C-alpha positions as CSV (number, residue, x, y, z in Angstrom):
1,M,0.0,0.0,0.0
2,V,1.2,3.5,-0.7
3,T,0.0,7.0,-0.2
4,A,0.0,9.8,-2.7
5,S,1.3,13.3,-2.7
6,G,0.3,16.6,-4.2
7,D,-0.2,20.3,-3.7
8,G,3.6,20.8,-3.5
9,C,4.0,19.0,-0.1
10,D,4.0,15.2,0.5
11,Y,1.1,14.0,2.6
12,P,-1.5,11.3,2.1
13,I,-4.7,13.3,1.7
14,G,-3.3,15.6,-1.1
15,G,-3.0,12.9,-3.8
16,H,-6.6,11.9,-3.4
17,F,-7.8,14.5,-5.8
18,C,-6.6,12.0,-8.5
19,V,-6.8,8.7,-6.7
20,Q,-9.0,7.0,-9.4
21,E,-6.3,7.8,-12.1
22,L,-3.5,6.9,-9.7
23,S,-5.0,3.6,-8.8
24,A,-5.5,2.7,-12.5
25,L,-1.7,3.4,-13.1
26,S,-0.2,2.1,-10.0
27,P,1.5,-1.3,-10.0
28,I,0.7,-1.7,-6.3
29,P,-2.6,-1.3,-4.5
30,I,-3.7,2.2,-3.4
31,L,-5.9,2.5,-0.3
32,N,-8.2,5.5,-0.8
33,A,-8.5,7.4,2.5
34,I,-11.6,9.3,1.6
35,P,-14.1,6.4,1.9
36,E,-12.5,5.4,5.2
37,I,-13.0,8.9,6.6
38,A,-16.5,9.0,5.2
39,E,-17.3,5.7,6.9
40,R,-15.9,6.9,10.3
41,I,-18.2,10.0,10.0
42,H,-21.2,7.8,9.1
43,Q,-20.4,5.4,12.0
44,K,-20.3,8.3,14.5
45,E,-23.6,9.6,13.0
46,L,-22.2,13.1,12.6
47,K,-24.3,15.6,10.8
48,T,-21.8,18.5,10.4
49,V,-18.0,18.3,10.3
50,G,-15.5,21.1,10.0
51,L,-12.4,20.8,7.9
52,L,-8.8,22.0,8.2
53,G,-6.2,21.3,5.5
54,T,-4.8,22.9,2.4
55,S,-6.9,25.2,0.4
56,R,-7.6,22.5,-2.2
57,V,-8.8,20.1,0.4
58,M,-11.0,22.7,2.1
59,K,-12.4,24.2,-1.1
60,T,-13.4,20.8,-2.5
61,R,-14.7,19.7,0.9
62,L,-12.3,16.7,1.0
63,Y,-12.7,16.2,-2.8
64,G,-16.4,15.8,-2.4
65,G,-16.1,12.5,-0.7
66,I,-18.2,13.1,2.3
67,S,-21.9,12.6,1.6
68,S,-23.4,11.6,5.0
69,A,-22.6,15.0,6.7
70,S,-22.5,18.6,5.8
71,V,-18.9,19.9,5.6
72,V,-18.1,23.4,6.7
73,V,-14.8,25.2,6.1
74,P,-13.2,28.4,7.4
75,E,-14.7,31.5,5.9
76,G,-13.1,34.5,4.3
77,D,-9.4,35.1,5.0
78,A,-9.4,32.3,7.6
79,L,-9.4,29.7,4.8
80,D,-6.2,31.2,3.3
81,K,-4.7,31.6,6.8
82,V,-5.2,27.8,7.5
83,H,-3.6,27.0,4.1
84,R,-0.6,29.2,4.7
85,T,-0.1,28.0,8.2
86,Y,-0.4,24.4,7.1
87,V,2.1,24.7,4.3
88,A,4.6,26.6,6.5
89,M,4.3,23.8,9.1
90,A,4.7,21.1,6.5
91,L,7.8,22.7,5.0
92,S,9.5,23.5,8.3
93,G,8.5,20.3,10.2
94,K,7.5,22.3,13.2
95,V,4.8,24.6,14.6
96,T,5.0,27.9,16.4
97,D,2.8,28.9,19.3
98,E,1.3,31.5,17.0
99,Q,0.4,29.0,14.3
100,R,-1.1,26.6,16.9
101,G,-3.2,29.4,18.3
102,E,-4.5,30.3,14.8
103,L,-5.5,26.8,14.0
104,F,-7.1,26.3,17.4
105,S,-9.0,29.6,17.1
106,I,-10.3,28.7,13.6
107,G,-11.2,25.2,14.6
108,Q,-13.2,26.6,17.6
109,S,-15.0,28.9,15.2
110,L,-16.0,26.1,12.9
111,C,-17.7,24.4,15.9
112,R,-19.1,27.5,17.6
113,D,-20.2,29.6,14.6
114,Q,-20.8,26.9,11.9
115,G,-22.1,24.0,13.9
116,A,-19.3,21.5,13.3
117,E,-19.6,18.6,15.8
118,V,-16.0,17.6,15.0
119,V,-13.2,19.1,13.0
120,L,-11.4,16.8,10.5
121,L,-7.6,17.4,10.4
122,A,-7.1,16.7,6.7
123,G,-3.3,16.9,6.4
124,T,-0.6,14.7,7.9
125,D,1.4,17.6,9.3
126,L,-1.4,18.9,11.4
127,F,-0.3,16.5,14.1
128,L,2.4,19.1,14.8
129,A,-0.2,21.5,16.2
130,F,-2.6,18.9,17.6
131,D,-0.1,16.8,19.6
132,G,-2.2,15.9,22.5
133,R,-2.8,19.5,23.5
134,A,-6.3,20.7,24.6
135,C,-7.6,22.7,21.6
136,G,-11.1,23.5,22.7
137,F,-13.0,21.3,20.2
138,P,-13.3,17.6,19.2
139,F,-11.3,16.5,16.2
140,M,-10.5,13.5,14.1
141,D,-7.1,13.1,12.4
142,C,-7.6,11.9,8.8
143,A,-4.0,10.7,8.6
144,E,-4.7,8.5,11.7
145,I,-7.8,7.1,10.1
146,H,-5.9,6.4,6.9
147,M,-3.0,4.7,8.8
148,D,-5.5,2.5,10.7
149,A,-7.1,1.5,7.4
150,L,-3.6,0.7,6.0
151,H,-2.8,-1.4,9.0
152,R,-6.1,-3.3,8.8
153,A,-5.6,-4.0,5.1
154,S,-2.0,-5.2,5.8
155,V,-3.1,-7.8,8.3
156,G,-6.1,-8.9,6.2
157,E,-8.9,-7.2,8.2
158,A,-10.1,-4.8,5.5
């Protein structure tokens, strides 16, 4: 199993914008994370989820792969701020207190102002900011969901 990359930074979710084409060309199996994430949302019976990630991930609402819940994203300049913060973190491999605070504030707003029951962290490098710290809102890490699915598939449980 492999993950794909895209948007100028390597991370599993990014390549999913072309996962159908990639799967057709790949000599090894590709495990598409989007259905795994959608299934987790369905299992938890969530009605509205927030989304943090790159601008492409947020603007396409996780490439349109979530149908059982409404997907809300940061509004106005907050969407660009999340994208810039995410890319800066991914490129440096670290997070500043200011970046963490911005992401936490925007995630809280998704829940408080837009009704998100949980915020999806749709980018592998977001773990840098959400490393067990209290952020003020519930979240699900899409990379963790993907890794869990990869593990299950590798041991024949998928």
